[in-house]
C-alpha positions as CSV (number, residue, x, y, z in Angstrom):
1,M,-12.3,-32.0,17.5
2,Y,-10.9,-35.3,16.1
3,I,-12.9,-34.9,12.9
4,Y,-11.5,-31.5,12.5
5,I,-8.0,-32.6,12.9
6,S,-8.6,-35.6,10.6
7,L,-9.9,-33.1,7.9
8,M,-6.9,-30.8,8.2
9,K,-4.5,-33.8,7.9
10,K,-6.2,-34.9,4.9
11,K,-6.1,-31.5,3.2
12,L,-2.5,-31.1,4.2
13,I,-1.7,-34.5,2.5
14,N,-3.6,-33.3,-0.6
15,I,-1.8,-30.2,-0.7
16,S,1.7,-31.8,-0.2
17,F,0.8,-34.3,-2.8
18,F,-0.3,-31.6,-5.3
19,I,3.0,-29.9,-4.8
20,F,5.0,-32.9,-5.3
21,L,3.2,-33.6,-8.6
22,S,3.4,-30.1,-9.7
23,I,7.2,-30.2,-9.3
24,V,7.7,-33.8,-10.7
25,I,5.3,-33.9,-13.5
26,S,5.2,-30.2,-14.6
27,P,5.2,-30.0,-18.4
28,Q,7.2,-26.7,-18.4
29,V,10.1,-26.0,-16.2
30,I,9.6,-23.1,-13.9
31,K,12.8,-21.4,-12.7
32,A,12.8,-20.5,-9.0
33,D,13.2,-16.9,-9.7
34,D,10.1,-17.1,-12.0
35,L,8.0,-18.6,-9.5
36,F,9.1,-16.1,-6.8
37,D,8.4,-13.2,-9.2
38,L,5.0,-14.5,-10.1
39,G,4.2,-14.9,-6.3
40,K,5.1,-11.4,-5.6
41,K,3.0,-10.1,-8.4
42,I,0.0,-12.1,-7.2
43,F,0.6,-11.0,-3.5
44,L,0.6,-7.3,-5.0
45,E,-2.1,-7.5,-7.4
46,K,-4.5,-10.4,-7.9
47,G,-4.4,-11.8,-4.5
48,N,-4.9,-8.3,-2.9
49,C,-2.8,-9.5,-0.1
50,T,-1.5,-6.1,0.7
51,T,-4.8,-4.8,1.9
52,C,-4.6,-7.0,5.1
53,H,-0.9,-8.0,5.6
54,T,2.1,-6.2,6.3
55,L,5.3,-7.5,4.4
56,N,8.3,-5.1,4.0
57,D,9.4,-6.5,0.6
58,A,6.0,-5.7,-0.8
59,N,5.8,-2.3,0.8
60,S,2.5,-3.4,2.4
61,Y,1.4,-2.3,5.9
62,G,-2.1,-3.7,6.2
63,N,-3.0,-4.6,9.9
64,V,-6.1,-6.8,9.4
65,G,-4.1,-10.0,9.1
66,P,-0.9,-11.0,10.7
67,N,2.4,-9.2,10.1
68,L,4.0,-11.7,7.8
69,D,7.6,-10.4,8.6
70,E,6.9,-11.1,12.3
71,I,5.3,-14.5,12.1
72,K,7.5,-15.9,9.4
73,P,5.2,-18.6,8.1
74,D,6.3,-21.8,6.5
75,I,5.1,-22.7,3.0
76,T,2.7,-25.4,4.4
77,R,0.9,-22.8,6.7
78,I,0.6,-20.5,3.9
79,L,-0.9,-23.0,1.6
80,L,-3.4,-24.0,4.0
81,A,-4.4,-20.5,4.9
82,V,-4.8,-19.3,1.3
83,T,-6.5,-22.5,0.2
84,N,-8.9,-22.9,3.2
85,G,-8.9,-19.4,4.7
86,I,-8.4,-18.8,8.3
87,G,-10.1,-16.4,10.7
88,V,-11.3,-13.4,8.7
89,M,-9.2,-14.3,5.8
90,P,-11.3,-15.8,2.9
91,S,-10.3,-19.0,1.0
92,Y,-8.8,-18.3,-2.2
93,E,-9.4,-21.6,-3.8
94,G,-11.3,-20.9,-7.1
95,E,-10.1,-17.3,-7.2
96,L,-6.4,-18.2,-7.6
97,S,-5.4,-21.4,-9.5
98,K,-3.4,-23.9,-7.6
99,A,-0.3,-22.8,-9.3
100,E,-1.0,-19.2,-8.3
101,I,-1.4,-20.3,-4.7
102,I,1.9,-22.2,-4.8
103,A,3.6,-19.2,-6.4
104,V,2.2,-16.7,-3.6
105,A,3.1,-19.1,-0.9
106,T,6.6,-19.7,-2.2
107,Y,7.3,-15.8,-2.4
108,V,6.0,-15.3,1.2
109,A,7.8,-18.2,2.7
110,Q,11.1,-17.2,1.0
111,I,11.0,-13.6,1.7
112,T,10.1,-14.1,5.3
113,N,12.4,-17.1,6.2
């Protein structure tokens, strides 16, 4: 159990560091609205999130994964789930770029909180 917690802490630190770097060192400025819009597009299309999740803003009513409107996940929880997978949800690391993962996490976190 300790090893699992240690690995999760390490991944959380890596994700947090990546977010920090992407914000501070980003060569192009991304407006908050652009990031939100990109995240919604990924949620609806490339991420195929609507198949499993309920999210009113996206008109999605999947019932395999949690209802995102009800659980109101924070951005860290979303980043971890999308990057590593959780339960029946697969990891999207490799299918989505890190920037796309951040965008979809931003969208879900903002629209549900």
